[in-house]
All heavy atoms as an XYZ file, in Angstrom:
772
protein
N      96.862     76.762     80.857
C      96.198     76.157     79.725
C      95.783     77.312     78.789
O      95.219     78.336     79.229
C      94.991     75.399     80.210
C      94.225     74.679     79.205
S      93.336     73.250     79.753
C      94.460     71.978     79.402
N      95.935     77.124     77.559
C      95.599     78.156     76.581
C      94.115     78.511     76.627
O      93.283     77.632     76.728
C      95.950     77.644     75.127
C      95.464     78.625     74.081
C      97.423     77.419     74.931
N      93.832     79.801     76.643
C      92.486     80.274     76.724
C      91.977     80.612     78.139
O      90.970     81.243     78.286
N      92.686     80.175     79.157
C      92.291     80.407     80.547
C      92.930     81.733     81.009
O      93.926     82.216     80.479
C      92.714     79.268     81.456
C      91.920     78.008     81.164
C      92.261     76.930     82.156
O      92.981     77.210     83.153
O      91.699     75.832     81.998
N      92.360     82.318     82.060
C      92.857     83.515     82.621
C      94.121     83.284     83.407
O      94.267     82.289     84.173
C      91.813     84.173     83.508
N      95.147     84.136     83.196
C      96.375     84.164     83.955
C      96.406     85.434     84.747
O      96.139     86.521     84.209
C      97.600     84.166     82.968
C      98.891     84.235     83.804
C      97.594     82.912     82.118
N      96.625     85.352     86.044
C      96.620     86.492     86.936
C      98.066     86.666     87.392
O      98.744     85.737     87.735
C      95.694     86.288     88.169
C      94.291     86.095     87.737
C      93.781     84.875     87.462
C      93.462     87.166     87.708
C      92.435     84.746     87.119
C      92.107     87.065     87.338
C      91.600     85.801     87.029
N      98.499     87.954     87.480
C      99.829     88.263     88.034
C      99.770     89.621     88.724
O      98.870     90.373     88.482
C     100.868     88.192     86.990
C     100.889     89.297     86.009
C     101.722     90.409     86.210
C     100.176     89.243     84.871
C     101.775     91.448     85.323
C     100.166     90.315     83.928
C     101.004     91.393     84.176
N     100.727     89.843     89.543
C     100.849     91.092     90.272
C     102.273     91.516     90.529
O     103.160     90.641     90.542
N     102.493     92.785     90.821
C     103.735     93.289     91.173
C     103.596     94.087     92.451
O     102.627     94.881     92.546
C     104.304     94.236     90.050
C     104.529     93.634     88.703
C     104.902     94.774     87.698
C     105.728     92.641     88.800
N     104.494     93.954     93.378
C     104.454     94.721     94.576
C     105.805     94.766     95.138
O     106.674     93.864     94.944
C     103.464     94.121     95.618
O     103.901     92.830     95.982
N     106.155     95.949     95.802
C     107.478     96.034     96.417
C     107.625     95.057     97.568
O     106.672     94.804     98.308
C     107.545     97.500     96.872
C     106.136     97.977     96.924
C     105.357     97.103     96.023
N     108.842     94.464     97.711
C     109.029     93.569     98.856
C     109.017     94.357    100.152
O     108.688     93.830    101.198
C     110.359     92.818     98.669
O     111.437     93.709     98.548
N     109.455     95.604    100.106
C     109.339     96.519    101.334
C     108.777     97.790    100.823
O     109.427     98.518    100.041
C     110.760     96.717    101.907
C     110.704     97.711    103.061
C     111.410     95.391    102.295
N     107.560     98.126    101.241
C     106.976     99.455    100.820
C     107.835    100.595    101.346
O     108.323    100.560    102.455
C     105.585     99.407    101.469
C     105.327     97.990    101.767
C     106.644     97.324    102.045
N     107.973    101.572    100.497
C     108.778    102.770    100.876
C     107.845    103.967    100.824
O     107.216    104.241     99.823
C     109.975    102.986     99.862
C     110.667    104.294    100.276
C     110.849    101.778     99.863
N     107.756    104.674    101.942
C     106.819    105.814    102.047
C     107.220    106.904    100.982
O     108.421    107.103    100.734
C     106.951    106.430    103.441
C     105.894    107.430    103.744
C     105.891    107.879    105.172
O     106.127    107.044    106.096
O     105.592    109.001    105.410
N     106.196    107.479    100.447
C     106.385    108.548     99.456
C     106.938    108.094     98.106
O     107.391    108.931     97.307
C     107.231    109.739     99.982
C     106.558    110.420    101.161
O     105.336    110.457    101.148
O     107.274    110.924    102.039
N     106.949    106.817     97.822
C     107.328    106.382     96.504
C     106.126    105.638     95.840
O     105.320    104.990     96.569
C     108.479    105.313     96.588
C     109.893    105.806     96.814
C     110.886    104.678     96.700
C     110.235    106.917     95.811
N     105.999    105.740     94.575
C     104.945    105.086     93.765
C     105.585    104.503     92.612
O     106.768    104.772     92.243
C     103.833    106.063     93.465
O     104.320    107.093     92.644
N     104.842    103.637     91.896
C     105.433    103.065     90.655
C     104.315    102.974     89.583
O     103.125    102.857     89.862
C     106.115    101.730     90.920
C     105.233    100.651     91.326
C     104.692     99.734     90.409
C     104.894    100.431     92.728
C     103.888     98.678     90.821
C     104.101     99.358     93.111
C     103.562     98.545     92.166
N     104.821    103.023     88.357
C     103.932    102.935     87.219
C     104.487    101.799     86.316
O     105.705    101.841     85.941
C     103.923    104.273     86.366
C     103.350    105.359     87.248
C     103.189    104.074     85.108
C     103.634    106.773     86.671
N     103.710    100.831     86.002
C     104.121     99.751     85.123
C     104.035    100.249     83.687
O     103.015    100.740     83.257
C     103.298     98.487     85.367
C     103.667     97.384     84.359
C     103.410     98.012     86.809
N     105.121    100.128     82.962
C     105.178    100.553     81.527
C     104.869     99.435     80.587
O     103.940     99.518     79.821
C     106.581    101.131     81.215
C     106.603    101.665     79.830
O     105.689    102.321     79.367
N     107.697    101.344     79.189
N     105.598     98.327     80.748
C     105.446     97.186     79.810
C     105.644     95.914     80.546
O     106.494     95.810     81.440
C     106.490     97.278     78.688
O     106.338     98.510     78.022
C     106.382     96.200     77.728
N     104.887     94.880     80.219
C     105.071     93.501     80.637
C     104.990     92.577     79.461
O     103.980     92.604     78.714
C     104.058     93.068     81.712
S     104.243     93.879     83.301
N     106.036     91.784     79.246
C     106.071     90.860     78.114
C     106.233     89.468     78.530
O     106.986     89.260     79.487
C     107.215     91.289     77.122
O     106.993     92.483     76.596
N     105.644     88.523     77.877
C     105.749     87.105     78.095
C     106.731     86.631     77.066
O     106.572     86.913     75.846
C     104.425     86.393     78.008
C     104.632     84.914     78.185
C     103.478     86.927     79.063
N     107.705     85.812     77.461
C     108.704     85.272     76.517
C     108.927     83.771     76.733
O     108.843     83.349     77.877
C     110.046     86.035     76.585
O     110.987     85.520     75.652
C     110.636     86.025     77.973
N     109.259     83.105     75.730
C     109.655     81.713     75.863
C     111.174     81.547     75.613
O     111.729     80.376     75.428
C     108.884     80.775     74.857
C     109.204     81.064     73.408
O     109.966     81.964     73.074
O     108.620     80.315     72.558
N     111.879     82.665     75.579
C     113.351     82.653     75.353
C     113.657     82.960     73.876
O     114.765     83.466     73.590
N     112.722     82.710     73.001
C     112.906     82.996     71.556
C     111.930     84.062     71.118
O     112.283     85.037     70.503
C     112.726     81.716     70.735
O     113.641     80.761     71.172
C     112.967     82.011     69.229
N     110.673     83.900     71.472
C     109.620     84.786     71.101
C     109.196     85.604     72.281
O     109.374     85.239     73.398
C     108.339     83.990     70.621
C     108.691     83.031     69.505
O     108.998     83.502     68.379
N     108.650     81.755     69.753
N     108.667     86.761     71.979
C     108.196     87.666     73.096
C     106.856     88.358     72.602
O     106.713     88.681     71.467
C     109.229     88.752     73.341
O     108.855     89.616     74.414
N     105.981     88.523     73.615
C     104.731     89.186     73.339
C     104.309     90.020     74.535
O     104.275     89.617     75.616
C     103.613     88.140     73.064
C     102.288     88.751     72.665
C     102.076     89.199     71.380
C     101.268     88.903     73.599
C     100.824     89.731     71.035
C     100.066     89.447     73.266
C      99.802     89.870     71.994
N     104.009     91.361     74.187
C     103.641     92.290     75.305
C     102.184     92.108     75.666
O     101.332     92.299     74.823
C     103.903     93.737     74.841
N     101.913     91.764     76.909
C     100.557     91.665     77.373
C     100.146     93.005     78.006
O      98.930     93.229     78.222
C     100.390     90.555     78.426
C     100.650     89.206     77.738
C     101.277     90.688     79.625
N     101.109     93.899     78.291
C     100.837     95.255     78.766
C     101.936     96.158     78.200
O     103.122     95.829     78.290
C     100.968     95.231     80.357
C     100.439     96.404     81.020
C      99.083     96.491     81.261
C     101.284     97.436     81.499
C      98.545     97.639     81.935
C     100.769     98.536     82.084
C      99.427     98.640     82.356
N     101.482     97.193     77.499
C     102.464     97.983     76.724
C     102.083     99.455     76.762
O     100.970     99.819     76.660
C     102.452     97.508     75.292
C     103.579     98.046     74.462
C     103.697     97.324     73.098
O     102.668     96.840     72.582
O     104.833     97.161     72.657
N     103.150    100.290     77.034
C     102.912    101.740     77.087
C     101.828    102.116     78.121
O     101.025    103.024     77.885
C     102.665    102.356     75.725
C     103.768    102.110     74.788
O     104.935    102.262     75.074
N     103.436    101.760     73.562
N     101.784    101.376     79.261
C     100.831    101.710     80.335
C      99.457    101.158     80.089
O      98.526    101.508     80.849
N      99.272    100.342     79.012
C      97.936     99.851     78.752
C      97.927     98.347     78.532
O      98.872     97.804     78.014
C      97.414    100.496     77.465
S      97.162    102.238     77.508
N      96.886     97.620     78.897
C      96.747     96.193     78.618
C      96.614     96.016     77.112
O      96.013     96.814     76.446
C      95.512     95.782     79.366
C      94.751     96.998     79.681
C      95.714     98.114     79.659
N      97.208     94.923     76.610
C      97.060     94.607     75.216
C      95.708     94.041     74.926
O      95.301     93.040     75.471
C      98.124     93.607     74.811
C      98.179     93.308     73.347
O      97.144     93.294     72.647
N      99.342     93.033     72.800
N      94.926     94.755     74.063
C      93.527     94.273     73.860
C      93.394     92.913     73.245
O      92.338     92.269     73.305
C      92.925     95.360     72.911
C      94.127     96.061     72.297
C      95.262     95.891     73.289
N      94.426     92.396     72.599
C      94.431     91.082     71.999
C      94.232     90.001     73.089
O      93.563     88.996     72.854
C      95.669     90.780     71.148
C      95.768     89.385     70.633
C      95.793     91.829     70.008
N      94.872     90.175     74.272
C      94.820     89.170     75.256
C      94.188     89.619     76.594
O      94.090     88.871     77.513
C      96.248     88.537     75.555
C      96.737     87.739     74.362
C      97.229     89.644     76.002
N      93.884     90.898     76.648
C      93.285     91.456     77.864
C      91.899     90.810     78.105
O      91.031     90.813     77.223
C      93.176     92.928     77.799
C      92.622     93.596     79.035
O      92.729     93.074     80.138
N      91.889     94.659     78.912
N      91.640     90.353     79.300
C      90.316     89.783     79.563
C      89.551     90.586     80.638
O      88.472     90.182     81.037
C      90.420     88.328     79.965
C      91.215     88.134     81.279
O      91.445     89.056     82.036
N      91.691     86.922     81.523
N      90.049     91.745     81.047
C      89.369     92.659     81.958
C      88.964     92.034     83.280
O      88.116     92.526     83.982
C      88.129     93.264     81.320
C      88.440     94.181     80.147
O      89.471     94.913     80.268
O      87.729     94.222     79.157
N      89.560     90.923     83.641
C      89.229     90.253     84.876
C      89.757     91.069     86.139
O      89.177     90.953     87.221
C      89.765     88.843     84.965
N      90.814     91.816     85.854
C      91.394     92.648     86.976
C      91.600     94.012     86.364
O      92.139     94.176     85.269
C      92.710     92.073     87.430
C      93.377     93.006     88.465
C      92.546     90.667     88.001
N      91.165     95.029     87.058
C      91.380     96.371     86.631
C      92.577     96.922     87.337
O      92.733     96.936     88.554
C      90.152     97.279     87.014
O      88.949     96.666     86.381
C      90.336     98.674     86.512
N      93.487     97.451     86.579
C      94.759     97.958     87.145
C      94.690     99.458     87.302
O      93.928    100.154     86.566
C      95.960     97.558     86.218
C      96.052     98.330     84.890
C      94.998     97.811     83.833
O      94.491     96.702     84.012
N      94.684     98.617     82.874
N      95.467     99.943     88.281
C      95.591    101.413     88.474
C      96.788    101.869     87.737
O      97.797    101.141     87.631
C      95.703    101.675     89.959
O      94.599    101.267     90.670
N      96.804    103.078     87.281
C      97.931    103.625     86.591
C      99.036    103.900     87.602
O     100.196    103.405     87.377
C      97.568    104.976     85.889
C      98.660    105.683     85.259
C      99.304    105.089     84.171
C      99.118    106.932     85.707
C     100.396    105.744     83.533
C     100.231    107.514     85.136
C     100.876    106.965     84.069
N      98.786    104.603     88.692
C      99.764    104.947     89.675
C      99.575    103.944     90.854
O      98.523    103.867     91.399
C      99.635    106.399     90.116
C     100.715    106.966     91.003
C     102.050    107.019     90.262
C     100.329    108.405     91.376
N     100.653    103.300     91.284
C     100.587    102.306     92.323
C     101.516    102.568     93.459
O     102.657    103.036     93.218
C     100.876    100.943     91.726
C      99.944    100.555     90.626
O      98.935    100.052     90.828
N     100.387    100.842     89.424
N     101.082    102.237     94.680
C     101.948    102.404     95.854
C     102.257    101.061     96.477
O     103.289    100.888     97.082
C     101.332    103.363     96.888
O     100.044    102.867     97.232
C     101.249    104.825     96.343
N     101.283    100.148     96.326
C     101.543     98.841     97.019
C     101.340     97.615     96.137
O     102.011     96.580     96.355
C     100.667     98.729     98.271
C      99.193     98.897     97.940
O      98.854     99.128     96.745
O      98.392     98.659     98.850
N     100.527     97.678     95.105
C     100.250     96.495     94.371
C      99.704     96.861     92.943
O      98.862     97.743     92.789
C      99.193     95.635     95.115
C      99.078     94.288     94.572
O      99.863     93.852     93.686
N      98.083     93.540     95.025
N     100.164     96.101     91.922
C      99.701     96.295     90.574
C      99.198     94.822     90.196
O      99.946     93.908     90.353
C     100.791     96.709     89.636
C     100.434     96.623     88.139
C      99.740     97.607     87.528
C     100.748     95.473     87.418
C      99.417     97.531     86.183
C     100.462     95.341     86.095
C      99.788     96.366     85.472
N      97.986     94.769     89.675
C      97.439     93.397     89.261
C      96.914     93.508     87.873
O      96.353     94.543     87.481
C      96.378     92.997     90.233
C      96.799     92.716     91.659
C      95.718     92.254     92.527
O      94.543     92.636     92.328
N      96.037     91.515     93.542
N      97.116     92.424     87.151
C      96.576     92.340     85.764
C      96.310     90.906     85.473
O      96.862     90.010     86.036
C      97.633     92.908     84.829
C      97.260     93.010     83.343
C      96.256     94.233     83.197
C      98.440     93.260     82.431
N      95.421     90.701     84.518
C      95.174     89.362     83.981
C      95.158     89.374     82.511
O      94.913     90.397     81.926
C      93.866     88.799     84.532
O      92.804     89.538     84.034
N      95.472     88.303     81.955
C      95.401     88.147     80.458
C      94.989     86.766     80.100
O      95.052     85.847     80.948
C      96.758     88.548     79.816
C      97.890     87.617     80.099
C      98.211     86.570     79.292
C      98.713     87.850     81.241
C      99.270     85.695     79.560
C      99.757     86.973     81.558
C     100.031     85.946     80.733
O     101.121     85.103     81.020
N      94.667     86.544     78.869
C      94.207     85.198     78.435
C      95.476     84.427     78.007
O      96.252     84.906     77.209
C      93.235     85.309     77.244
O      92.095     86.099     77.665
C      92.775     83.948     76.762
N      95.646     83.225     78.550
C      96.780     82.418     78.272
C      96.906     82.105     76.780
O      95.911     81.914     76.110
C      96.799     81.119     79.077
N      98.138     82.044     76.284
C      98.336     81.760     74.844
C      99.554     80.914     74.688
O     100.307     80.739     75.668
C      98.512     83.063     74.059
C      99.673     83.913     74.505
C     100.933     83.790     73.951
C      99.467     84.868     75.517
C     101.957     84.521     74.412
C     100.543     85.681     75.976
C     101.779     85.519     75.352
N      99.821     80.487     73.497
C     101.003     79.687     73.173
C     101.580     80.237     71.870
O     100.832     80.646     71.002
C     100.608     78.219     72.968
C     101.751     77.301     72.605
C     101.265     75.880     72.567
O     100.394     75.416     73.296
N     101.785     75.101     71.583
N     102.888     80.350     71.844
C     103.558     80.803     70.626
C     103.400     79.769     69.558
O     103.500     78.543     69.762
C     105.070     81.110     70.874
C     105.247     82.317     71.750
C     105.728     82.178     73.105
C     104.982     83.589     71.297
C     105.887     83.301     73.881
C     105.187     84.712     72.135
C     105.611     84.541     73.408
N     103.174     80.224     68.305
C     102.921     79.284     67.214
C     104.216     78.563     66.880
O     105.290     79.047     67.110
C     102.413     80.020     65.976
O     103.341     80.972     65.556
N     104.104     77.398     66.314
C     105.225     76.579     65.888
C     105.777     75.712     66.922
O     106.746     74.897     66.735
N     105.112     75.647     68.103
C     105.546     74.775     69.201
C     104.333     74.105     69.798
O     103.532     74.767     70.521
C     106.334     75.591     70.209
C     107.007     74.672     71.176
O     106.744     73.496     71.300
N     107.973     75.215     71.961
N     104.143     72.852     69.578
C     102.950     72.105     70.144
C     103.265     71.530     71.506
O     102.364     71.013     72.106
C     102.567     70.998     69.161
C     102.024     71.602     67.853
O     101.559     72.681     67.857
O     102.193     70.826     66.835
N     104.482     71.623     71.960
C     104.866     71.068     73.252
C     104.533     72.086     74.324
O     104.368     73.269     74.095
C     106.311     70.654     73.284
C     106.688     69.590     72.275
C     108.160     69.303     72.290
O     108.881     69.602     73.246
O     108.662     68.679     71.246
N     104.579     71.611     75.590
C     104.464     72.497     76.704
C     105.607     73.526     76.663
O     106.753     73.154     76.441
C     104.441     71.752     78.015
C     103.271     70.889     78.379
C     103.503     70.165     79.671
C     102.068     71.766     78.455
N     105.294     74.753     76.926
C     106.308     75.816     76.863
C     106.526     76.387     78.258
O     105.582     76.668     78.955
C     105.854     76.947     75.924
C     105.770     76.548     74.455
C     105.221     77.670     73.603
O     104.427     78.439     74.109
N     105.744     77.758     72.395
N     107.764     76.634     78.553
C     108.082     77.377     79.780
C     108.214     78.855     79.363
O     108.912     79.210     78.465
C     109.459     76.847     80.324
O     109.831     77.643     81.445
N     107.459     79.677     80.061
C     107.411     81.081     79.723
C     107.816     81.884     80.946
O     107.530     81.550     82.054
C     106.070     81.536     79.204
C     105.676     80.861     77.931
S     104.237     81.665     77.224
C     103.620     80.420     76.117
N     108.372     83.090     80.674
C     108.751     84.038     81.715
C     108.081     85.365     81.407
O     107.772     85.641     80.243
C     110.237     84.295     81.796
C     111.057     83.065     82.194
C     112.547     83.331     82.176
O     112.939     84.466     81.853
O     113.264     82.413     82.602
N     107.854     86.181     82.492
C     107.309     87.501     82.280
C     108.396     88.476     82.681
O     108.985     88.341     83.746
C     106.036     87.719     83.077
C     105.559     89.117     82.912
S     103.864     89.361     83.463
C     102.974     88.237     82.450
N     108.591     89.516     81.889
C     109.499     90.547     82.186
C     108.733     91.946     82.146
O     108.002     92.198     81.152
C     110.674     90.637     81.172
C     111.461     89.350     81.219
N     112.545     89.179     82.005
C     111.313     88.167     80.521
C     113.044     88.000     81.833
N     112.316     87.375     80.928
N     108.890     92.713     83.183
C     108.171     94.048     83.231
C     109.125     95.134     83.422
O     110.199     94.989     84.067
C     107.173     94.042     84.354
S     105.824     92.873     84.253
N     108.806     96.338     82.820
C     109.596     97.538     83.091
C     108.670     98.462     83.769
O     107.405     98.550     83.450
C     110.140     98.126     81.798
O     109.134     98.553     80.975
N     109.165     99.287     84.705
C     108.345    100.258     85.403
C     109.108    101.483     85.784
O     110.369    101.476     85.687
C     107.746     99.580     86.619
C     108.651     98.861     87.572
C     108.926     99.585     88.818
C     107.947     97.500     87.904
N     108.376    102.461     86.113
C     108.945    103.752     86.550
C     108.670    103.883     88.065
O     107.615    103.581     88.500
C     108.274    104.992     85.946
C     108.392    105.003     84.364
C     107.399    104.596     83.569
C     109.550    105.552     83.811
C     107.477    104.622     82.219
C     109.684    105.568     82.402
C     108.678    105.144     81.624
O     108.719    105.188     80.245
N     109.692    104.270     88.814
C     109.519    104.509     90.247
C     109.622    106.034     90.462
O     110.533    106.688     89.917
C     110.628    103.788     91.071
C     110.481    104.118     92.535
C     110.551    102.291     90.854
N     108.667    106.559     91.143
C     108.570    108.052     91.273
C     108.372    108.426     92.714
O     107.818    107.708     93.553
C     107.289    108.529     90.510
S     107.154    107.896     88.849
N     108.733    109.701     92.973
C     108.352    110.256     94.250
C     106.894    110.626     94.181
O     106.389    110.993     93.129
C     109.168    111.575     94.529
C     110.690    111.374     94.620
S     111.153    110.422     96.109
C     110.664    111.550     97.394
N     106.173    110.508     95.320
C     104.736    110.749     95.346
C     104.478    112.179     94.773
O     105.058    113.111     95.169
C     104.183    110.700     96.736
C     103.710    109.370     97.198
S     102.495    108.574     96.056
C     101.420    107.863     97.189
N     103.635    112.221     93.821
C     103.225    113.470     93.216
C     104.164    114.058     92.185
O     103.925    115.092     91.524
N     105.304    113.371     91.960
C     106.278    113.897     91.003
C     106.645    112.724     90.096
O     107.631    111.994     90.356
C     107.570    114.398     91.701
C     107.256    115.444     92.740
C     108.596    114.968     90.680
C     108.448    115.835     93.636
N     105.901    112.534     89.017
C     106.119    111.470     88.105
C     106.124    112.031     86.702
O     105.193    112.672     86.288
C     105.040    110.351     88.239
S     105.755    108.766     88.377
N     107.205    111.818     86.000
C     107.299    112.434     84.655
C     106.548    111.685     83.550
O     106.694    112.021     82.380
C     108.799    112.340     84.349
C     109.260    111.100     85.063
C     108.429    111.092     86.306
N     105.702    110.792     83.909
C     104.914    109.998     82.961
C     103.454    110.391     83.048
O     102.836    110.354     84.089
C     105.092    108.493     83.215
C     104.353    107.680     82.224
C     106.535    108.071     83.292
N     102.864    110.660     81.897
C     101.441    111.026     81.856
C     100.663    109.778     81.702
O     101.038    108.783     80.996
C     101.187    111.957     80.667
C     101.803    113.328     80.809
C     101.316    114.318     79.721
O     100.193    114.136     79.217
O     102.127    115.193     79.425
N      99.464    109.767     82.302
C      98.547    108.604     82.207
C      98.087    108.441     80.742
O      97.586    109.402     80.163
C      97.390    108.769     83.126
C      96.526    107.567     83.195
C      95.545    107.550     84.351
O      95.545    108.477     85.171
O      94.678    106.628     84.373
N      98.242    107.213     80.204
C      97.841    107.002     78.812
C      96.347    106.840     78.676
O      95.653    106.571     79.668
C      98.538    105.720     78.437
C      98.685    104.971     79.693
C      98.886    106.033     80.765
N      95.850    107.051     77.520
C      94.446    106.731     77.176
C      94.440    105.381     76.517
O      94.992    105.241     75.425
C      93.851    107.835     76.261
C      93.901    109.212     76.950
C      92.390    107.429     75.850
C      93.466    110.349     76.079
N      93.901    104.434     77.211
C      93.922    103.020     76.686
C      92.671    102.748     75.973
O      91.562    103.182     76.289
C      94.083    102.048     77.861
S      95.620    102.295     78.818
N      92.768    101.930     74.932
C      91.561    101.522     74.078
C      90.762    100.542     74.894
O      91.220     99.755     75.628
C      92.016    100.884     72.825
C      92.757    101.923     71.938
O      92.397    103.128     72.019
O      93.570    101.538     71.083
């Protein structure tokens, strides 16, 4: 429902020792429109509700929440998908610097 908190998480199906991951971007799409709820390692302040605090470097679980929204021009129920990109790194060797988020 629009305006309510949406919670999601990412975790490896099988944890691998000495590997970590960094979530770069997560976007919600309806197949035509797309909106980044997490971008360049930071939650999007437009929809971020701070209900879950995420870690930059993750070994087992990444969690985030955002405020539910609807793409304009469509008053009907929308089916949406989330697509995320991430970096997988050896522990202690990650070529990505932690961003400073607003």
